[in-house]
C-alpha positions in Angstrom: 20.6 43.6 -50.5 22.6 45.2 -48.2 20.1 47.5 -47.0 17.1 44.8 -46.2 15.5 45.3 -43.0 12.8 43.5 -41.1 9.9 45.8 -40.2 8.9 46.0 -36.5 5.4 44.9 -37.1 6.7 41.8 -39.1 8.9 40.8 -36.6 5.9 41.2 -34.1 3.8 38.9 -35.9 6.5 36.0 -36.3 7.1 36.2 -32.7 3.3 35.8 -32.0 2.8 33.4 -34.4 5.7 31.2 -32.9 4.4 31.4 -29.4 0.7 30.4 -30.6 2.2 27.4 -32.4 4.6 26.5 -29.2 1.7 27.1 -27.1 -0.7 24.8 -29.4 1.9 22.0 -29.3 3.0 21.8 -25.9 0.2 23.3 -23.7 -2.9 22.6 -25.2 -3.6 19.0 -24.0 -3.4 19.8 -20.0 -6.4 22.7 -20.0 -9.2 20.9 -21.6 -9.0 17.2 -20.2 -10.7 18.2 -16.6 -13.4 19.9 -18.2 -14.5 17.6 -20.7 -14.5 14.3 -18.1 -17.6 12.9 -17.3 -18.9 11.1 -14.1 -18.9 7.8 -15.4 -15.0 8.2 -16.7 -14.2 9.6 -13.4 -15.9 6.7 -11.3 -14.0 4.1 -13.8 -10.8 5.8 -13.2 -11.1 5.8 -9.8 -12.3 1.9 -9.6 -9.2 1.3 -11.6 -6.9 3.0 -9.3 -8.3 1.1 -6.4 -8.0 -1.9 -8.0 -4.1 -1.3 -8.7 -3.3 -0.4 -5.1 -5.5 -3.8 -4.0 -3.4 -5.9 -6.3 -0.4 -4.5 -4.7 -1.7 -4.9 -1.0 -4.7 -7.3 -0.9 -4.5 -7.0 2.8 -5.8 -3.3 2.5 -9.6 -2.7 2.4 -11.1 -1.1 -0.5 -13.2 1.5 1.7 -9.7 3.1 3.0 -7.9 2.9 0.0 -10.9 5.0 -1.6 -11.1 7.2 1.4 -7.3 8.0 1.0 -7.7 8.3 -2.8 -10.2 10.7 -2.3 -8.3 12.6 0.1 -5.2 13.0 -1.8 -6.7 13.6 -5.1 -6.7 10.1 -6.8 -2.7 10.0 -6.2 -2.0 6.2 -6.2 1.8 6.9 -5.3 1.0 8.7 -2.2 -1.4 6.0 -0.8 1.1 3.3 -1.7 3.5 5.3 0.3 1.2 5.8 3.1 0.2 1.7 3.2 3.9 0.8 3.1 4.9 3.7 6.1 1.7 2.3 8.0 -0.2 5.4 8.2 -3.3 4.7 6.2 -5.9 6.2 8.3 -9.4 4.7 8.5 -12.3 6.6 6.9 -14.9 8.1 9.0 -18.1 5.8 9.5 -19.9 8.6 7.3 -17.9 7.6 4.3 -20.1 5.0 2.5 -18.9 4.4 -0.9 -20.6 3.0 -3.7 -19.8 -0.6 -4.5 -17.7 -1.9 -7.1 -19.4 -2.6 -10.4 -20.9 -5.6 -10.9 -22.1 -5.8 -7.4 -25.4 -4.7 -5.6 -25.1 -2.6 -2.3 -26.4 -5.3 -0.1 -24.5 -7.9 -1.7 -21.3 -5.9 -0.8 -22.0 -5.4 2.8 -23.0 -9.0 3.4 -19.5 -11.0 1.7 -17.8 -8.2 3.6 -19.0 -8.6 6.8 -19.0 -12.5 6.3 -15.6 -12.9 4.7 -13.7 -10.6 7.3 -13.9 -13.2 10.1 -12.9 -16.1 8.0 -10.1 -14.2 6.4 -8.6 -13.6 9.7 -9.0 -17.5 11.2 -7.6 -18.7 7.5 -3.7 -16.8 8.0 -1.9 -19.4 10.2 0.0 -17.7 13.0 4.0 -17.4 12.9 4.3 -20.7 15.1 2.1 -22.5 12.6 3.7 -21.3 9.5 7.1 -21.9 10.6 6.9 -25.1 12.2 8.0 -23.8 15.8 5.5 -25.9 18.4 8.4 -28.3 18.9 10.7 -25.2 19.9 8.0 -23.2 22.1 8.7 -25.3 25.2 12.7 -23.9 24.7 13.9 -27.1 23.7 15.2 -25.3 20.8 18.1 -27.4 19.1 20.4 -24.5 17.8 23.3 -25.1 15.4 26.0 -24.3 17.7 29.0 -24.4 14.4 26.5 -21.2 13.1 26.1 -19.3 16.0 29.4 -17.9 16.4 30.3 -17.3 12.6 29.6 -14.2 10.7 28.2 -13.8 7.3 29.3 -17.2 5.6 30.0 -17.6 1.9 28.2 -20.9 1.8 24.3 -20.3 0.7 22.8 -23.2 2.9 24.9 -21.8 5.8 23.3 -18.2 5.5 19.8 -19.6 5.0 19.8 -21.8 7.9 21.7 -18.8 9.8 18.8 -16.7 8.7 16.2 -18.8 9.5 17.7 -19.9 13.0 17.5 -16.2 13.7 13.9 -15.7 12.5 12.7 -18.7 14.8 14.7 -17.0 17.7 12.8 -13.7 16.9 9.5 -15.1 16.3 9.9 -17.1 19.8 11.4 -14.5 21.9 8.4 -11.9 20.6 6.0 -14.8 21.6 7.7 -14.9 25.1 7.3 -11.3 25.4 4.0 -11.3 24.6 2.9 -13.8 27.0 4.8 -11.7 30.2 3.1 -9.0 29.0 -0.4 -11.0 29.1 0.5 -12.4 32.4 1.6 -9.0 34.1 -1.8 -7.8 32.8 -3.7 -10.6 34.3 -2.2 -10.2 37.3 -2.5 -6.3 37.6 -6.3 -6.3 36.7 -6.9 -9.5 39.3 -5.5 -7.2 42.1 -7.7 -4.1 41.0 
């Protein structure tokens, strides 16, 4: 027993066998998947990806999402990050994706063109949403006792303070926009 040695061919055989077992266990699934994928499965996965993104961002257009997913190889996370950053590019006119399953091409084009204007008008502006019509004229009633204070420990006071700040920001933005529109109107009138 003291003179037992492992022969070189036996040792090489064990190494090759161990390498094959490790390759089979850890690396076998990744190389065969893309080649066996059917076009129908690809379309289903793409539609599922578009549906997931539209559930998170219903304001995003299906065609724009499809364009971005096609450009980045179906990476949902990348598309989501571009939507959040506001860097989602509009697809070219030549990009015409197939309609979603269950709709014909003509039904999809008529529904999207007829619902877009309705969607735009169904969402109220910020003045209407936050009931700021009475504060537009500058008759805003401010809570002077909370204006000078820092961050309060009382939840209701914090909420009132944040709502007041939100209202002030909305009204200030409205005043800026009106002033900009007036200057543009005056500039276009003089030309």
